[in-house]
C-alpha atoms as one frame of an Amber mdcrd trajectory, in Angstrom:
protein
  -0.680  16.777 -24.057  -1.264  14.343 -21.187   2.242  14.913 -19.835   1.801
  18.692 -19.923  -1.536  18.493 -18.136  -0.058  16.159 -15.537   2.839  18.527
 -14.920   0.513  21.468 -14.370  -1.568  19.492 -11.891   1.507  18.195 -10.088
   2.704  21.765  -9.523  -0.247  22.362  -7.196  -1.281  20.203  -4.246  -5.005
  20.789  -4.681  -4.921  20.160  -8.413  -2.966  16.944  -8.040  -4.560  15.380
  -4.961  -8.203  16.325  -5.529 -10.891  14.523  -7.463 -10.527  17.063 -10.256
  -6.911  15.990 -10.708  -7.919  12.366 -11.076 -10.707  13.087 -13.557  -8.582
  15.409 -15.713  -5.631  13.008 -15.801  -7.871  10.080 -16.666  -9.452  11.968
 -19.541  -6.202  13.471 -20.844  -4.361  10.152 -20.632  -7.161   8.116 -22.118
  -6.870   5.573 -19.325  -8.374   2.204 -19.971  -9.117  -0.540 -17.496  -6.120
  -2.132 -15.732  -4.849  -5.413 -17.253  -6.872  -8.561 -16.616  -5.610 -10.808
 -13.834  -7.652 -13.923 -14.480  -6.604 -16.824 -12.285  -4.192 -14.805 -10.163
  -4.433 -14.695  -6.379  -4.218 -11.511  -4.315  -4.300 -10.707  -0.614  -5.726
  -7.285   0.294  -5.522  -5.932   3.845  -7.888  -3.256   5.110 -10.481  -4.639
   2.713 -13.490  -4.110   4.944 -14.026  -0.466   3.946 -12.743   2.554   2.057
  -9.860   2.254  -0.371  -9.025  -1.319   0.617 -12.560  -2.442  -0.161 -12.466
  -0.677  -3.521  -9.155  -2.369  -4.374 -10.441  -5.821  -3.436 -13.634  -5.416
  -5.463 -11.768  -4.051  -8.499  -9.262  -6.923  -8.533 -12.153  -9.364  -8.346
 -13.784  -7.712 -11.337 -10.510  -8.132 -13.235 -10.669 -11.883 -12.676  -8.513
 -12.427  -9.598  -9.177 -14.650  -6.623  -9.165 -12.145  -3.770  -8.591 -12.768
  -0.086 -10.283  -9.830   1.638  -8.714  -9.221   5.049  -9.950  -7.009   7.858
 -10.660  -6.900  11.566 -14.447  -7.137  11.227 -15.769 -10.535  10.136 -19.151
  -9.239   8.994 -17.729  -6.453   6.838 -14.991  -8.549   5.246 -17.584 -11.235
   4.583 -19.773  -8.660   2.855 -16.863  -7.623   0.630 -16.175 -11.246  -0.304
 -19.867 -11.679  -1.124 -19.773  -8.584  -3.329 -16.763  -9.923  -5.224 -18.211
 -13.405  -5.513 -21.487 -11.956  -6.726 -19.614 -10.742  -9.783 -18.465 -14.250
 -10.605 -14.949 -14.055  -9.165 -13.597 -16.206  -6.362 -13.269 -14.470  -3.023
 -12.523 -15.404   0.554 -12.843 -13.367   3.704 -10.485 -13.726   6.621 -10.285
 -11.848   9.894  -6.862 -10.263  10.276  -5.542  -7.610  12.639  -2.199  -6.576
  11.151  -1.127  -5.119  14.503  -1.381  -8.531  16.184   1.462 -10.917  15.357
  -0.501 -14.008  16.286  -3.361 -12.936  14.003  -0.908 -12.552  11.120   0.634
 -15.944  11.831  -2.774 -17.629  11.908  -3.814 -16.105   8.594  -0.577 -17.079
   6.835  -0.994 -20.669   7.999  -4.536 -20.707   6.635  -3.545 -19.167   3.321
  -0.550 -21.479   2.836  -2.796 -24.498   3.329  -4.882 -23.326   0.355  -2.224
 -22.024  -2.068   1.333 -22.856  -3.098   1.995 -19.413  -4.533   0.733 -15.840
  -4.315   0.642 -13.267  -7.107   0.238 -10.120  -5.044  -0.196  -8.429  -1.688
  -1.863  -5.039  -1.330  -1.278  -3.306   1.997  -4.287  -1.016   2.400  -4.896
  -1.298   6.152  -4.367   2.042   7.844  -5.489   4.417  10.548  -4.701   7.925
  11.722  -5.026   7.807  15.508  -5.510  10.989  17.483  -4.396   9.388  20.757
  -1.402   7.238  21.611  -2.132   3.508  21.756  -0.133   0.302  21.958  -0.779
  -2.995  20.182  -1.076  -6.369  21.882   2.570  -6.913  20.968   3.616  -3.733
  22.787   4.216  -1.626  19.667   2.935   1.911  19.139  -0.214   1.415  17.099
   0.581   3.678  14.129   3.886   1.906  13.507   2.321  -1.504  14.131  -0.425
  -0.816  11.580   1.595   0.720   8.771   5.109  -0.683   9.098   5.681  -3.706
  11.332   2.393  -5.457  10.572   2.917  -5.275   6.802   6.542  -6.334   7.227
   5.591  -9.417   9.231   2.818 -10.409   6.833   4.944  -9.926   3.711   7.935
 -11.722   5.196   5.854 -14.781   5.990   4.166 -14.761   2.587   7.460 -14.229
   0.762   8.116 -17.897  -0.088   4.721 -18.012  -1.833   5.322 -14.699  -3.599
   8.695 -15.908  -4.834   7.061 -18.876  -6.581   4.777 -16.660  -8.685   5.791
 -15.527 -12.175   5.241 -11.806 -11.636   4.782 -11.227  -7.888   3.741  -7.750
  -6.848   3.546  -5.847  -3.567   1.571  -2.606  -3.444   1.596  -0.369  -0.375
  -1.049   2.328  -0.024   0.886   5.212   1.497  -0.133   8.872   1.677   0.856
  12.207   0.211   1.242  13.272   3.836   4.586  11.484   3.868   6.022  14.401
   1.878   6.057  16.491   5.066   8.408  14.181   7.002  11.983  12.979   6.601
  12.712   9.340   7.346  14.301   9.161  10.783  14.301   5.748  12.407  14.966
   7.243  15.850  11.709   9.247  15.616   9.538   6.613  13.956   7.975   5.035
  17.040   6.748   7.864  19.248   6.230   7.706  22.998   2.980   8.770  24.649
   4.602  11.960  25.988   5.493  13.253  22.525   2.694  11.726  20.492   1.132
  13.724  17.681  -1.215  11.585  15.604  -0.838  13.453  12.329   2.945  13.556
  12.541   3.181   9.903  13.608   1.020   8.964  10.632   3.161  10.955   8.181
   6.376   9.403   9.536   4.945   5.902   9.238   3.805   6.624   5.692   7.316
   7.818   4.826   8.687   4.579   6.304   6.292   2.611   4.102   7.886   4.134
   1.019  11.355   3.194   2.266  10.238  -0.358   3.041   8.548  -0.768  -0.347
  11.809   0.177  -2.035  13.739  -2.295   0.088  11.427  -5.168  -0.849  12.031
  -4.386  -4.515  15.802  -4.155  -4.044  16.246  -7.320  -1.992  13.867  -9.499
  -3.948  14.968  -8.642  -7.492  16.135 -12.253  -8.092  12.520 -13.403  -7.704
  11.171 -10.748 -10.106   9.256  -9.055  -7.282   7.804  -5.632  -8.056   7.162
  -3.475  -4.996   5.429  -0.136  -5.290   4.234   2.498  -2.862   1.485   4.839
  -4.002  -0.674   7.586  -2.663  -4.356   7.844  -3.527  -4.870  11.592  -3.174
  -7.604  12.990  -0.967 -10.277  10.318  -0.668 -13.616  10.387   1.142 -13.351
   7.428   3.529 -14.469   6.704   7.094 -10.804   6.758   8.116 -10.288  10.250
   6.735 -13.369  11.563   8.515 -12.248  10.063  11.831  -8.575  10.978  11.623
  -8.773  14.331   9.826 -12.351  15.597  10.271 -11.455  18.968   8.782 -10.872
  17.247   5.429 -14.469  16.080   5.358 -15.407  19.696   4.640 -13.594  19.538
   1.291 -16.688  17.826  -0.077 -16.546  17.683  -3.888 -12.752  17.978  -3.873
 -12.491  14.508  -2.320 -12.086  11.472  -4.516 -14.397   8.508  -4.351 -12.800
   5.335  -2.935 -12.660   3.623  -6.329 -10.848   6.659  -7.759  -8.304   6.652
  -4.966  -7.866   2.903  -5.473  -7.299   3.115  -9.230  -3.495   3.367  -9.213
  -3.102   0.618  -6.615  -5.237  -1.708  -8.750  -3.365  -0.722 -11.916  -0.017
  -1.426 -10.237  -1.170  -4.742  -8.755  -2.502  -5.839 -12.148   0.823  -5.154
 -13.860   0.207  -1.751 -15.412   3.649  -0.399 -14.504   5.416  -3.567 -15.623
   3.852  -3.145 -19.051   5.546   0.233 -19.476   8.833  -1.564 -20.160   7.230
  -3.288 -23.140   5.329  -0.349 -24.583   7.891   2.346 -23.833   5.292   4.042
 -21.643   6.446   7.307 -20.144  10.137   6.465 -20.016  10.119   5.432 -16.376
  13.569   3.934 -15.706  12.318   1.282 -13.298   8.891  -0.306 -13.564   9.242
  -2.601 -10.554   9.581   0.038  -7.855   8.902   3.665  -7.043   6.318   5.973
  -5.497   3.250   6.393  -7.701   0.215   8.632  -7.973  -2.404   8.634 -10.715
  -0.595   5.987 -12.772   2.683   7.869 -12.933   5.875   7.583 -10.927   6.454
  10.597  -8.671   9.354  12.091  -6.792   9.729  10.894  -3.217  11.006  14.232
  -1.872   9.569  17.658  -2.625  10.727  19.505   0.506  14.525  19.893   0.811
  14.682  19.000   4.516  13.012  15.635   3.925  15.781  14.334   1.678  17.880
  11.518   3.182  21.113  12.457   4.907  22.445   9.061   3.919  21.616   7.272
   0.710  18.161   5.759   0.220  19.740   2.308   0.184  21.204   2.943   3.632
  17.752   3.967   4.866  16.363   0.699   3.562  19.034  -1.335   5.318  18.388
   0.411   8.627  14.621   0.013   8.456  14.851  -3.616   7.372  17.147  -4.556
  10.239  14.924  -2.701  12.709  11.822  -4.492  11.428  13.445  -7.918  11.732
  14.383  -7.207  15.343  10.994  -5.754  16.321   8.967  -8.538  14.681  11.317
 -11.416  15.479  11.327 -12.397  11.816  14.854 -13.732  11.150  16.769 -15.669
   8.532  15.380 -19.021   9.588  12.771 -19.759   6.954  14.836 -21.612   4.370
  15.240 -18.784   1.859  17.627 -15.891   1.455  16.142 -12.522   2.372
C-alpha cells in the first residue's frame, strides 16, 4: 500500500514535493522516529535557520552532540541553547563555508575537541539573484554548495574515517532535476549569470559529489547521501524564490523538510540492509526524498553523456584544484 501511494505521488511534482506528499507518505508508511544516536557527534552547517536548524535540533533530540555552524553567532548560539535545553550537548561555532580560512579555523577547533566524527550534514545554502564572488575569488553559488562543503569534508575526513559508521548527508534540491551536470558550465561568469540556473547546476553537482564521497571512501564504511527536502517554507526560499511563498499551505514546515536528512544521518538507510527494507540495492549512497531512494535523472537531456563515475572523477579533480586540497594529509583519498 505504501509503495503504491508513494508511486502515485512521485508521478506528480506537486504531490511529491508538497506538504501533502510528506504527510500522506508518513501516514501510509507508518514512519516512526529516526534511530537514536546517543553519544554520537555531528556537524551541521547552515544551522542558524530553516532546514539546517531543524536538522540540528532533531539530531540533538535523538541524543547526539551537535555542532551547530552558521555565519551569525547570535543565531547559531540560540540553536545550541535550544538543543542544550533539551538535555543534549551542543556547541555553536561561526562558520562561513565560502571562506576557506573560516573552514580551516573551525576544523582546527573541532579537532582539538574530538578524535572522531560520526556525521556531517551540509545544509548551508542560498539562491542568489545577483552574481557575487567569495573572499577566495569563487562564484558564490559554487562556493556555498560545492567547494565549501568539499573543503570542509576533506579536512574532517580523517576524523570521519575513525568512526564506526560515518555518514555524510548533503541537502540538495529537487531543482537539480532540471540541469545536466556540466563542469564547464558550473561556475558562471557575471555576464551569463542566472541565479536560479546557477543554483540548480550547483545542486546537481552536489549529488555527483555525494556519490563520489561514497565511492572513494568505501574502505572506511562511509555512507554519503544527497537528498531533497521538497518545497519548504524557509527564509531562503522567500528570498531566492519569492513566488514560491505564495504556495502557502503547500509548503512543508522546516522539520518536515528536514526529516529525511535526519533519518539518513541517524542510520535509517543503513538499517534497510538488515531489515530488507524496500529492496534498495545500496544503502550507503543515492539521492533520497521522503525516506526513499529516488532516480537522479527524470528528464532525458540531463542524463550523463559519460558514466556517472567519470562525472565524479572530473568534479573531484576540479574541487581539489580549486580548493588547494591535495594528497598531503597522510591518508589515501
